[in-house]
C-alpha positions, 0 to 999 in steps of 0.5 A: 240681172245683168244690171246686178253683174254689172254692179258686181263686174265693178265690184259695187254692191246695192243693197236694194238690187240684190235684196231683190233678186235675193226675193225674187231667187226664195221665191224660184227656189222655196229655199229662205231668203237668207239662204238666197241672201248667204249664196249669192253673197258668195258669189258676188264677192268673188266676183268682186273680188277681182273687180280691181284686176280685170279692170285695169286688164280692160283698161289695156285695151280703149274702145275707140268708137 
């Protein structure tokens, strides 16, 4: 889940990772894989659509180590 969150935060879609998460969600929920995919895809698309603005804002505050 952390890996998926990290990728989608930057609007990067990783099919294999998403399929793994969808399969696990379907196993846990008892819903069909396609239902879990549709629900997850909607959430990921919404988060990903805001990535450019979010990343631009974050780049205004560089981290110095």
